[in-house]
C-alpha positions in Angstrom: 0.0 0.0 0.0 1.3 3.5 -0.8 -0.5 6.2 1.2 -0.3 9.9 0.7 1.4 11.9 3.5 1.1 15.6 2.5 -0.8 16.5 5.7 -4.3 15.9 7.0 -5.8 19.0 5.3 -4.2 18.1 1.9 -4.5 14.4 1.7 -6.1 13.2 5.0 -9.4 12.2 3.4 -7.7 10.1 0.7 -5.3 8.5 3.2 -8.1 7.8 5.6 -10.2 6.1 2.8 -7.2 4.1 1.8 -6.4 2.8 5.3 -10.1 2.0 5.8 -10.4 0.0 2.6 -7.6 -2.5 3.2 -7.3 -5.4 5.7 -4.5 -4.2 7.8 -2.3 -6.7 9.6 -0.6 -6.4 13.0 3.0 -5.8 11.7 3.9 -3.0 9.3 7.1 -2.1 7.6 6.8 1.7 7.0 8.9 3.2 4.3 9.3 7.0 4.0 11.6 9.3 2.1 14.1 11.3 4.1 12.6 14.8 3.4 14.9 16.5 5.9 18.3 15.2 4.8 19.1 14.7 8.5 20.8 11.4 9.4 21.4 8.3 7.3 20.0 7.9 3.8 18.3 4.7 4.7 17.7 4.3 8.4 15.9 2.1 10.9 14.7 2.7 14.4 15.1 -0.7 16.0 13.9 0.0 19.6 11.3 2.0 21.4 8.0 3.2 20.2 6.4 5.7 17.9 4.7 8.2 20.3 1.7 9.9 18.8 -1.1 11.9 20.5 -3.3 8.8 20.6 -0.8 6.6 22.4 2.4 4.6 21.6 2.9 2.1 18.8 5.8 -0.3 19.8 8.5 -1.1 17.4 8.9 -4.8 16.5 12.6 -4.9 17.7 13.2 -8.4 16.2 12.0 -7.5 12.8 13.8 -4.1 12.8 17.1 -5.8 13.8 16.7 -8.5 11.2 16.2 -5.8 8.5 19.3 -3.9 9.8 21.4 -7.1 10.0 20.4 -8.2 6.5 22.1 -5.4 4.7 24.8 -2.8 4.9 22.4 -0.3 3.3 20.4 0.3 6.5 21.8 1.9 9.6 20.5 2.7 13.0 19.6 6.3 13.2 16.8 7.9 15.3 17.6 11.4 13.9 16.2 10.3 10.5 12.8 9.6 12.1 12.1 13.1 13.4 10.2 14.1 10.3 6.4 14.4 10.7 5.4 12.5 7.5 5.7 9.2 9.3 3.6 10.4 12.2 0.6 10.9 9.8 0.8 7.3 8.7 1.4 5.8 12.2 -1.6 7.7 13.6 -3.7 6.0 10.9 -2.4 2.6 12.0 -3.0 3.1 15.7 -6.6 1.8 15.8 -6.1 -1.3 13.6 -3.3 -2.3 15.9 -5.6 -2.0 18.9 -8.2 -4.4 17.5 
């Protein structure tokens, strides 16, 4: 699934419709471009949680570490995850994860 992430007022209705129309699973791999240029070009956050206003979404540490260990192209870098585009998507995934 590729979801728009321009912001709630620009693409929120389209993104919401998309998330509502698919059968979401309990584990997600979320890919996002590095819009800020901060940190690694291809990064993973392998521990902790995504904290959003609705609550926290824990990171699957085993899967994140397996991705990181499988290639030299991915590096641990929490600075690369400070951009807000991912927070829009993770907020939309919060309720399916709580089912």
